[in-house]
N, C-alpha and C positions, 0 to 999 in steps of 0.2 A: 680223426676218422672213427676211432673207437667210441667217442662220445656221441657222434651222429648216429652210429649204428644202434646204440643203446636207446636213444630217444625214439628212433624210427620203430624199433621193435615194440616199445611200450605203447606208442600211439596205435600201432596196428592191433594190439590186444584190446585197447579201449574201444576201437572202432568195431571190433567183433562183439564187444559187450553191449554198452548202453548208449552209443553215440546218438542213434535215432531215439528220441525220447518216447519210449513205448512202455506202457505199464506191464506188458506181458511177455514181449519177445525174448528178453534175456533169460528170465526165469523159466520160460517154456523149454529152452534148450538145455539148461543145466541138469535136470533130472535124467534126461536121455544120455548125457555124457558121463554120468556117475559110473556106469558099467565099465568105462574106459579107464577110470582112475584106479588102476590095479597094481601100480608099482610106486615106490617112493619117488621116483623121478617124475612121474606124471602128476603126482600130488603136489610136488614142489612147483611144477610148472603152473598149475592153476592158481597157486597162491600169488603169482604176479598180478592176477586180476582181483585180488582181495584188498587192494588199496583203492580208495575212491578216486575216480577219474573226473569228478566235478566237485569243486570246493567253493567255499563261502567268502573268499577274500574280498572280492568286489562288493558283495552285499554288505558284509559287516563293516568294512572300512568306510563305506559311504553312509552307514548308519551312525558312525562314531563321531567324536569331536575332533578327529584328525583332519576333517575336511570342512570346507565352506563353499558357498555359492559365489563364483567369480563372475557370473553374468550370463545372460541368455545367448550372447554371441558365441559362447563356447559350448553350446548344447550339443549332445551327441546321441542321447537316447532317453525315452520315457521311463525305462526301467531304472535308470539312475535317479530320476526324480522320485520314483516310488520308494526306493531305498532311503534317499535323503529325507523324505517326509515320514518315514516309518509307517508306510502304508503298503497293502498287498499289491503286487504287480498284477496286471490284467492283460487280456488279449494275447497277441503273439509274444509280448514281452514276458508273460507269465510262464512260458514254456521254453524260452530261448536259452542259449548257453549262459551260464552264470546265474540263472534264475533259481528261486527256491525249489521249483519242481525238478530242475536239472540236478541240483545238489541232492535232493531227496532220492531220486531214482539212482543216481550213481552211488550214493552211500549204501542203499539197500542192495544194489547189484554187487558191490564189494562184499557185503555181508553174505549174500547168496553164494559167492565163490568160496568164502571161508567155510560156510556150512557144508558145501559140496565136499571140500577137502576133509572136514571132520567126519562126515558120513563115510567117506572112502576109507579113512583111517580106522573107523570103527569096524568096517567090513574086512579090513586087511588081515590076511591069514598068516603072514610072516611074523617074524619077531617084532614085538612092540617097539623095541629100541630102534628099529629101522625107520620108523615114522614118528618118533617122539619129538624131534625138533620141528617137524612140519606141524604137528599138533600144537606146539607152543606158538608158532607163528600164526596159525589160523585163529587161535583163541585171542591173541593180541590184536589181530586185524579186526575180528568181530567186535571186540570191546572198543577199539578206536573209532570205527564208523558209528557205532551207537553213541559214543561220547560226543562226536561231532553233532550228530542229529539232536541229541537231547539239549545240547548247549545252544543250538540254533533255534529250534522250534518250540522250546519250552522256557519257562522262567529258570533263572539260575538256581542251583541247589542251595538250600539254606535250611537251618533247623526249625524255622518257624512255620513254613508253609509247604515244604516239599512232600510231605505225606499226603497232601491233597492237590497240589499243582499237577496238571495233566502232564504225563510223560509221552513217550513214543513207543510203538510196539518193539519189544526186544525179541528178535527173531532168532531162534536156535534150530530151525529146521527148514527144509526146502519146500515152502509153500508160498502162495501169493498173498498172504494176509496183509502185507505191507501196503497193498494198493486199495484198501478200503475196509476190509473186514476185521482187521486186527484190533485187539483191545489196547488202548493207550496206557492203561495203568497210571502210575504217578511217577514224578521225577525221582522220588525215593526208591521206588521199585527198580527203575532203570539203573540208578547208581549202585544198588545192591548187586545187580546182575553183572555190571561191569566189574565190580570188585571181585566177584567170584571167578570170572574169566581171567582176570589178571593174576589172581592167586594160583589158579591152575596152570596158566600158561607160562609165566615168567621163569619158573625153575626148569622148563623144558627147552628154553631158547639156547641154541648152539650156533655160534658164529661160523663154525666149520661147514654149515649147510650152504653158505652163500658164496658166489663169486663176485657179485656187486653188492657188498655188504651195506653200503650207505642207502640202498634202496629197499631194505628189508628191516623188519624188527630184529635187529641185532641186540646183543646184551645191553649195550649202552642206551639204545633207543627204547628198549622195553623198560629200563629203569627210569629213563627220562619221562616217558609217558606216565608211569606209575607216580612219579614225584608230582607231576602236574595234577593228575586225577585226585590224589589224596589231599593235595592242597585245596582243590575245589570242594572236596568232600568234607573238609574240616577235620581230617585225621592227620594232624600236623606231625606227630612222631613218625608215622609211616611215610609221609612225604619226605622228611629229612632222611630216613633210612634209605629210600630208593635214590634220592639225590646223591647221597654219599656214595652209593654203589656205582652211580654213573660218573661222578666227578673224580673219584679217587682222592688220594692224599694231597694232590697239588692241582687244583682246577686250572691254574694259569698255564699249565703245560699244554692244555688243549684250547686255549683262547684263540680267537681269530687273529691271523697274521695280517694286519692291516696293510703292511707294505706290499702284500701280494694282490691287493685290490687296485689294479692298474688297468689302463687301456685308453683308447681314444674314441670309443663308441659305447653305446648302451650295451650292445651284445658282449663286448669284451669285459665290461664291468660285471654283467650278469653271470657270465661264465666263471669269473673269479669268485663271485659271491657264492654260487651254489656248487662249486667244484667238489667232487667226491674226495679229492685229496686234501681239502681244507680240514685241519684237525678239529675246528670248532663245529663242523657240520656233523650231526649225529644221524639224522634221518631225512632223506630227500623223497618227496612224493611228486610224481608227474601228474599233471591234470590238464584237461581241455578247457580253454578259457580265452576270452578276449581282454583280460584284465589290463595288460600293458597298454592297450589302446586308450583306456579310460583314465589313465594316470595323469593325463594332461588335458582333460576336457573341462566340464563345468563344475563338478563337485569334487574338489581337489584340495590339496594342501597349498595354502597361499603363502605369500612372503611373510605375513604376520604369524601364521600358524607355525611355520618352521622355527620361529623363535621360542615357541612353547614345546617343541618336540625335539628334533634332532640338533638344532642349533640353539638349544636352551642353555641358560646359565643354571647353576645349582651350587650345592655346598662345595663342589670341586673347583668353583671359580667360573672362568669364561667357558664358552661353548667348547665341546670336545673337538680336538683336532681330527680324530678319526672320522667323524661324521661330517665335519665342516667342509672338507675338501672334495667330497664325492657327490655333492648335489648338483643337479642340472635343472635348467628352467626351460619350459615350453610355454609360450604365451605368458600367462600369469600364474602358471602352475609350477610347483617345485616338487621334485621327487628324487628318490634314490633308486637307481636301476637294479633293484633286486629281481625284478621280473622283466624279461624281454621275450617277445613272442617268437617261438620256433614254429614257423608255418609249415604244416604238413599238407602237401597237395594230394587231393583225391583225383583231380583232373587238371593236369598241367596246362592243357590247351585252353580250357575254360577259366583257368585261374582260380578254381574253387578248392576249398579244403578247410582245415581246422587249425585254430591257434592252440599252441601247447606251451605250458609253463612248468617250471620246477619250483616247488615250495620247500624251503628248508624248515621242516616242521619242528625240529628240536635242535638246539645248539647248546654248547657249553654255557654260554652267557644266559640263555633263557633258564636253564636248569638252576644255575647259581642264583638267579633272581627269585625263582620259586622257593629255593631253600632259605633265602634271606627272609621272605615273607612268612614262611613257616616258623622260623626262629622268632620273628616279631610276635606272632600269635601265641607262642609259648612263653613270651616274656623274656626270652634269651637275647636281650638287646645288644650286648657286646658282640655276640656271634653274628647277629644280623648286620651290625655296623661293619664288622670285618669283611663280610661277604660283599656288602655294598662298596666298600673301599676298593676291593679287588676289581669290581666291575668298573668303577670310575677310572682306575689306573689302566685297565685294559683298553678303554676308549680314549686314552691320551691325557688324563689328568696328571699334573706334575707335582701335586702336593697330596699328602695323606689326609683323609677325613676320618676322625674318630667319632665315637658315639655322640659326644657333646656337640661337635660341629654340625653333624647331620641333624640332630634333634633341634638345635637352635635355628638352623636355616629354615626347616619346614614349619617351625612354630610361628614364624612371621611371614612366610611366603604368601603371595597373593593368589587369586583364583586362576591365573594362567598356569600355575604349577600345582595348586592344591584345590581340586574341584570339590564342591559340597558332596558328601557321601552320607548314606543312611543304611548301612549294611544290616542284614537280619541275623547278626551274630554279635556276641558280646565284644565290645571294644572299649578299652579304657581311654579316657582323655589324656592329653599330654604325650608322653614319650611313645606309647604304643601307637597312638593315632598318627603322630608325626613320622614315625619310622614306616608305618604302613603307606603313608603318602610317598615316602622316599622310594619304596618298592614300586608303587604304581607309576611314579614319574620315570624311573629308569627303564621300566618295562615299556612304557610308551615310546621312549627314545629308540629302543632297539627293535621294536616290532612294527614300526610304521609300514603301512601298505599291506599288512598281513591279516588285518581284521581282529587281532587279539585285543586291541584297545577296547572294542565293544564288549568283549567278554568281561573285562574289568568294569565297564560301565554297568553291566547287568549284575555282576556279583556284588559290587559295592553299593548298589542303590545310588549311583551317581546321577546328579542332575546336570544335563547338558543342553545347550541351545544350538539351533541351526538358523543362521541368518538366511533370508530370502532376498534375492536381488530386487530392488525397488520397493521392498516392503519395509515398514518402519518398526514392526514388532517381530521378533524372532519366534520360531517354533521352539517349544520346550518339551523335553522328555524327562519325566519325573521318576523318582525311585520306584522300581518294580512296576513301572507302567505296563499295561497289557501289551503295548506295542513292542516291548522288549523281546517278546516271544514272536518270532516270525510266523505269520499265519500258515497253516497247513495248505499246500497247493490245492487249487480249485479242483483239478482232476481227481485228486485223492479224496477230497471231501465229497465230491459227487459220486465217488465209488463207495461211500459209506463211512469214511473215517470221521470221527468227531472233530470239529474245528476247534481252534482256540477261542476263548471267550472274546 
């Protein structure tokens, strides 16, 4: 009952925010409400709305090499086809739930809530200590939504082109610039501003502020986010610093307890996966989506693809026991029920409402993978191998894998496990490249259905293919292809925002 109450309250807040996709309505309300944000408690409350209620899982997963076309008999929507073909959505599909416009509006609505809190904190006349923790959370939330936006609608950060690659507006005030008039700047500009917000916000985070700690930027979550951000930013020492702060001396103490993932239905599995009580789960974010409905339609993980992802072999040997026993099949689609739809009725009689999901944005295992990659990039291969071995054991591997074993396996692995990459950063052939592929492989295993694989496709300049039913030649996405950056939504471009090339 407690879980249902939490979900219902969070959906209600989203519905008050940006459920109806409007470029103006939500931001029109916030400035008037700032005069009411005059106590620490009220500021804390508005921060519940500072987490995006629309996310990119469906879009990015369908753009990645985690899915294939299983045939037109399983078709469910034209927006899926656009994602799969790396083309802009159009018509009603361009504004529907899970669309780029939906994600854009919800992320900027979350940013507006964070900025409302920050302006209220600036105007607060009581002791600064009363609202310090709220300021920390607001800064982390603002940085996080901008991080999502820049990684979706722009090219991946890299030292070669990010000084000129188009960014997204970094909004630090309550104005409507995000809907057409804002300057996009560059990807490098956006990353520098995220960096500044993180450095200002992390020291202020106080876990004592929260009653539902896993749904807020608690200390572990703030450090987990920083570890990922600085990995993407190429600041590997900082990534390791924040990963260490999140993981502690014994990361395995907070690994997922796979024996707890039990049940006889998708809902029961999902509830176990995203449970706040699960020690591996660091930050949960609720979002409005139909994603679970599309996990078994046309562009999905097939029986062949699961042998590359969650039921893959590797230096650990046969497929992981943890992932093997929890997959289910619908038609010709295979999926792990991380996401199941909690339907929120707005009209019970009419049967209308909204789908709601929970995303575990950061887990112990994800953070450990990021640390391993940072070690690889610094040339600390033994430490990277030790982290990878811990991950393998957490997923059910029964033998240890040392540096030589991991290196040798990826040196000879075929393209099912080692995709062609052309990153825009320095990468040594041999051990460094092999261990980087090991990190990409194990991240692909653990983040299926979450869209994070496409982030790696973008960052690494990965070449991927999408087969098309009845076609003899697949579609190809090349390294740093312009289509890697999702096009700015039509309504936003029509309002004056510069589109992507």
